[in-house]
N, C-alpha and C positions, 0 to 999 in steps of 0.2 A: 779568615776566609771560609772554613769549615763550617763556622756558626752561621755566616750570611749565606752560604750556599745553601744550607738548610733552610733557612728562612726563605729562600727564593723559591724553593720546593713547596715550602707550604703556601706561599702566595699563588704558587700555579696550581696547586690542588684547590684552594678555596676559590678562585677564580673559576675553574672548569665546575665545582659544584654549583656555583650559582648560574652559571649558564645550562648546566644540565636540569637543574630545576626548573628555570624558566621554559627550556624545549619541552620538558615534560607536560607543562601546562599547555604550551601551544600544541603539542601533539594532541592532547585531548581535546582541543577546541579544533582541529583539523578533523578527528574522528566524528565528533558530533557533528559537523558539516558535510562530512560524506553521508552518514547513515549506512543504509544497506546497500549503497549504489556499488556496483562492480566495476571495475576497469574494464575496457575493452581492449581486445586484442587482433582485432581482424586485419587481414591483410589491406593494403592500401590500393589494391588492383595492379594493372599490369604498370603502372608508372613507379608503385613503389617497389614492384618486383625488378625492373628495370634498374632502378637505383641500387638497391640491394646487392644486384650483381656487379654494378660498378664498383660500390665500396668494399667487395670481397668480403673474405672470412672473417669471423669474429676476432675481436683486438687480443692482444698480448696480455690486456689485464688493466684495471683502473687504478690511477694515481690520482691523490690529492694534493694540491698545491697551495701554498702561501708563500707570498714574496714581494719582491720588487719590481724594478724596470727589467731585469734578467728572466723574469718569467712573464712581463708584460711590456713588451717593446713591441712598436708599429712593425707589420708586416711578418717578421719572423723574430723568434724568440727561442728559449730553452724548450718550453713546453711544445711550441709548435714543432719543433723538430723532432721531439720524442714521439709525439703522435703522428708526424708524415713519415719520417723515416725509420721508426720503431715499432711502428703499430699500436701504440699506447692509447687507450682514451683518458683524458686528464681533466678532472674537475678542480676549478681553481678560485680561490679568493683573492688572488695577487693584485697588487695594485701599484703602478710606477709611483715612486716618489716616497713610499712608505719606509718608515725606519723600523729597526728590530723592535723598539721601545713602542711604537705603533701597534706592531702585532701582539706584544706579549701583555701589554696593559690596556689596550681599546677593548673593551666588551663587544662592541659590534661585530669586530673582526672573529672573534671566537664563537660567537652565535652563528655567523655566516657559515664557519668551517663545520661547527657539528650539524647544521643543517644538510650541508654537502653529505655528511656519512648518512642521516637520516634517509636521504632521497636514494642514495646507494642501496641501502638494507632494504627499503621498499622493493626495489628492483631485483631483489635476490643477488646482489654483488657484494663483494668483500673486496676494499682496496689492496693491491699489492705494496704499497707504500705510501709515506708521506714525504713530499718535497719541502725544503725550506730554502729560501734565499733572503737573506736579510744581513743588513749591517753597513752596506756601502753607502748608504744615505747618512748613517751616522757618523762615518769617518770623513766623508768628501762633503764639499759644498760652502755653505757661508761660513762655517764654523772651524773649516779645515785649518786656517791660518794660525789658531790657537794651540794646535799641535805642534807648531814650529818654534824653535827660537831662532833670532834674527840670523842673516847670513854672516854679518860682522860683529856677531856676539863671541863671547870666550867660548862657549859649547854650541856652534851652528848644528842644524841638523832637528832631527825630532826631540821634543821636551819630554824626557822618558817619564816624569813623575805624571804628567798630564795624559800621555798615551796609556800608562800602566792603569790611571784611574778610569779612562774611558774604554779602554778593550779588556783589561783583566778583572773590572768591577762592573760599570754599568752594562756592557754589553754582555758579559759572561752571565750576571744575574739574570738578565732579559731571555738569552737563551734557556737558561735554565728554566724559569718560568715557564716559556713558551711550551718547551718541550714537555715539562710536566703537566701543563695544561693539556695538550693534546692528548697525552698519554693515558691521562685520567678520562677523557672523552672516549678513547677507544676501549677503554676498560669497562666502562659503562655500557657502551652499545654492543661491543663485539667479545667482551669478556676476556681480551688479550691486548697485547700493544703492538703496533704495527711497526715495521722498521721505518725509521726517520733518516733521510740523506740531507745534510748541510753542506755548505761549500763556502769557501774563504775568498772568492774571485781569484784573478790573476793579476800579473804585475804590468798594470795600465802605464801608458806613456803621458806624462803631464804636458802635452805640446798647446795647450790653449784651445783646441777644437771642441766645441759644444754640439748640441744636436742640430744638424743641418746647419753648421757652421756657429751655432749659438747667437744667430741674428736676432735683434728685436725682444720679442717675448720667450723667444724658444729658449729652452733651459741649456745650462752649461755657457761657459766651462766649469769644472768643479773644483781644480786642483791648481791651475796656472793663477787665479788671483791670488790665492793665498801665497804662492811661492813669490809673487811679484811684491806683494805687499811686505814680506819679511826679506825682501832684498835679495832674491835668488833671480837675477835679470839676466837672462842668455844675452842679450844683445850689448850688456856693458859689461861682457866676459870675453875677450877675443879668444882665450885658451880654452874655452868650452867647460870651465872647472864648475859653473853652476847649473850647466845643461846637465853635466853627469852626477852631479850633487841631487838634483832634483829626482832623477831615475834612482838612486840609492836609496833617496829618502821613501819614494814610494814602495820600493822593493822591501826595505826595513818593516814599513807599516803593514803590508800585506801579509809579510813573515810572522810579525807578532800577532796579528787578527787570527791566521790558521793555525798558529800554536795554540791559542785560546781553544779552537774548535776541536783541534786534537785530541785534547784532553777531556771532552765531555763525555765520551763512553765509560771515563774512570769515574764519573759520578755516581753513586749508588742509585739504583732505579734508571740509569739512562743508558743502560749497556745496549739497547737496541738502537741507539744514534751511530751513523756512519758518517766519517768525515770525508768528502768527496775532495781530493787535493788536486785543483785545476791549474796549479802553478807551472807554467812553461807550456801550457796548452797553446797560448795565442804568441805567435812570434814578436818579438820586439827589436829584431833587425831592421835593416833598410827596407823590407817589404811589411813594416808592421802596419801600416794602413790598409792592406789587404785583410788584416785580422781584427783590426780596431776600428771602427766606425768614429768614435771620437774617445775623448779621454777615459770615459768610463764603460762603454759599452761596444761588444763585438759586432762584426759586421756579419752578413749572414754566413759566411765562410767560417768565421770564430765561433758562431752559435751552433753551427754543425759540429764542430770540434769540441766544444763544451757538452752539447748534448750527448756525444759518444762517450765520454767520461762517465755521465751519468746512467746511460744506459749499461754500461759496464758494471757499476755497482749495484744495480737493482738485483732484488734477489731473484 
């Protein structure tokens, strides 16, 4: 494991080097295009002054985010809450549906991330921290059934070998590479690493609800079809055993994922990573629909509670 972790770090550094060199050339092109032009800073008149008064004082600081739908959800999400409730300005390259492997190994994402840092430096701003939300799309969705043994098999529940290969290897190496890439960018641009906050979601309820009910082309559900495929069918279970099993299985999977993330700060060079533990933030009792909009995403109330955990963990 240590040897492969070292390899993941090397991959991250090499990918960061490639993007840094690319952006260095692109910055040269930008400088040539600007020439001697000086940026203007004149006020926008009475309208601009009125808007400035309405917006209030300066922000609590700037954050840069990369992530999935928890950072890119219609109407509200974690980042919207951090901006509106806690006064941060957030620069984001998040995109709903992205996997952590998309983020770690897709060169376009890393290039966009570095451009955000450059833009802040040009404005004379230094980010307070970097936020990452990734892994949910790697665990749930079309491939979820692969993680399960059949309900009628000799070992129902999660398939330990498959889950270990996914969480403790694929996702772990992707996280190590991504954090190394972003840390290398920060060292190149700022001369120091920035705090990086990661999270492992909460105990979702596999009740078959997708986005707006998951009708037609709308996404979801992401868990119930896999459970049904592997024989965990609540309506055929008058004692409620399969319903309880579904929740227990999701809880175990989320715990396994969070355990992996908790260990990241112990990797040499990743000491600036903080794991934000969201487990137990969103309720799972009879009021859970007030907290969970569907199988994977919080309601506005839920996102506000999650953002509070992030705000408390920010430096």
